[in-house]
GUSE-278595 format. One record per residue: y, x, z of N, C-alpha, C in turn; residue number from 0; residue in three letters. Coordinates in nm, 3 decimals, padded with zeros to 5 digits. Example, Ala and Ser with C-alpha at 12.3 -4.5 7.8 and 13.67 -1.06 7.14 Angstrom:
! GUSE-278595
n.v/n.u/n.w/ca.v/ca.u/ca.w/c.v/c.u/c.w/seq/type
-00.569/01.319/00.780/-00.450/01.230/00.780/-00.330/01.320/00.780/0/ala
-00.225/01.285/00.708/-00.106/01.367/00.714/00.003/01.290/00.787/1/ser
//
This chain:
! GUSE-278595
n.v/n.u/n.w/ca.v/ca.u/ca.w/c.v/c.u/c.w/seq/type
06.686/-00.317/09.242/06.672/-00.180/09.174/06.675/-00.162/09.036/0/met
06.741/-00.044/08.995/06.710/-00.043/08.832/06.605/00.084/08.822/1/ala
06.512/00.061/08.721/06.434/00.157/08.645/06.419/00.202/08.565/2/ser
06.426/00.323/08.523/06.411/00.371/08.351/06.302/00.463/08.401/3/tyr
06.237/00.519/08.237/06.168/00.627/08.248/06.205/00.727/08.158/4/val
06.168/00.869/08.181/06.204/00.968/08.089/06.077/01.037/08.059/5/ile
06.059/01.033/07.931/05.937/01.101/07.885/05.954/01.248/07.809/6/leu
05.887/01.310/07.847/05.910/01.463/07.810/05.758/01.500/07.754/7/thr
05.809/01.532/07.614/05.687/01.542/07.498/05.663/01.675/07.502/8/leu
05.563/01.732/07.507/05.522/01.884/07.433/05.400/01.884/07.349/9/asp
05.348/01.989/07.322/05.236/01.992/07.244/05.115/01.945/07.288/10/glu
05.090/01.972/07.415/04.983/01.931/07.494/04.991/01.790/07.578/11/glu
05.095/01.765/07.616/05.086/01.648/07.708/05.210/01.571/07.691/12/lys
05.206/01.420/07.782/05.344/01.340/07.806/05.343/01.365/07.917/13/ile
05.476/01.391/07.979/05.484/01.375/08.128/05.605/01.271/08.147/14/thr
05.592/01.158/08.209/05.658/01.061/08.273/05.757/01.072/08.364/15/pro
05.886/01.074/08.374/05.926/01.081/08.522/05.991/00.943/08.549/16/glu
05.964/00.881/08.647/06.028/00.742/08.694/06.151/00.756/08.775/17/ile
06.294/00.701/08.709/06.377/00.726/08.764/06.435/00.571/08.844/18/ile
06.465/00.575/08.984/06.481/00.422/09.027/06.637/00.435/09.097/19/gln
06.728/00.355/09.066/06.856/00.382/09.172/06.881/00.236/09.158/20/leu
06.951/00.209/09.328/07.028/00.107/09.359/07.172/00.067/09.280/21/asp
07.175/-00.077/09.277/07.316/-00.092/09.239/07.360/-00.205/09.283/22/tyr
07.472/-00.279/09.271/07.524/-00.384/09.334/07.489/-00.495/09.261/23/pro
07.392/-00.570/09.316/07.314/-00.649/09.207/07.408/-00.792/09.199/24/leu
07.428/-00.819/09.337/07.520/-00.958/09.344/07.659/-00.930/09.272/25/glu
07.679/-00.832/09.271/07.838/-00.805/09.195/07.809/-00.821/09.061/26/lys
07.700/-00.729/09.003/07.657/-00.748/08.884/07.655/-00.882/08.809/27/val
07.565/-00.963/08.893/07.547/-01.136/08.874/07.677/-01.189/08.849/28/ala
07.756/-01.190/08.950/07.918/-01.255/08.944/07.983/-01.204/08.810/29/gln
07.964/-01.084/08.783/08.045/-01.035/08.682/07.982/-01.102/08.537/30/glu
07.859/-01.094/08.546/07.768/-01.191/08.424/07.879/-01.342/08.414/31/ile
07.825/-01.399/08.520/07.903/-01.542/08.520/08.041/-01.528/08.467/32/glu
08.129/-01.455/08.491/08.270/-01.459/08.451/08.291/-01.414/08.341/33/lys
08.164/-01.385/08.248/08.183/-01.324/08.141/08.128/-01.439/08.019/34/ser
08.108/-01.373/07.893/08.049/-01.484/07.789/07.912/-01.460/07.799/35/glu
07.862/-01.365/07.868/07.728/-01.367/07.864/07.654/-01.497/07.934/36/ile
07.552/-01.518/07.885/07.491/-01.694/07.928/07.453/-01.620/08.067/37/pro
07.458/-01.742/08.179/07.433/-01.735/08.315/07.300/-01.696/08.339/38/asn
07.210/-01.717/08.229/07.041/-01.696/08.225/07.047/-01.605/08.284/39/tyr
07.089/-01.485/08.246/07.088/-01.315/08.305/07.144/-01.313/08.447/40/tyr
07.249/-01.362/08.506/07.283/-01.366/08.625/07.127/-01.420/08.727/41/ala
07.094/-01.528/08.658/07.025/-01.624/08.755/06.882/-01.514/08.720/42/ser
06.850/-01.459/08.653/06.723/-01.368/08.634/06.739/-01.222/08.691/43/phe
06.839/-01.195/08.733/06.864/-01.071/08.793/06.835/-01.101/09.017/44/leu
06.898/-01.263/09.023/06.856/-01.329/09.116/06.736/-01.339/09.180/45/arg
06.665/-01.336/09.062/06.507/-01.400/09.057/06.524/-01.565/09.118/46/asn
06.612/-01.614/09.044/06.612/-01.782/09.063/06.506/-01.831/08.959/47/glu
06.460/-01.964/08.999/06.362/-02.036/08.917/06.437/-02.057/08.782/48/lys
06.397/-02.078/08.678/06.509/-02.053/08.564/06.430/-02.198/08.474/49/leu
06.515/-02.264/08.402/06.471/-02.371/08.351/06.503/-02.369/08.194/50/ser
06.394/-02.378/08.101/06.437/-02.338/07.974/06.500/-02.465/07.940/51/val
06.492/-02.604/07.962/06.590/-02.695/07.901/06.666/-02.740/08.011/52/phe
//
């Protein structure tokens, strides 16, 4: 699930609106692995344990 927030500002207050939406996480991870983007990001999406070294 992806999330983002929209902040509406007026003179008296700030109103947040949190947006959440589903997306094909595994497909995104697979496409990352096929691309030049480091595989670290695919692992991060899958919540895998990551090794710094």
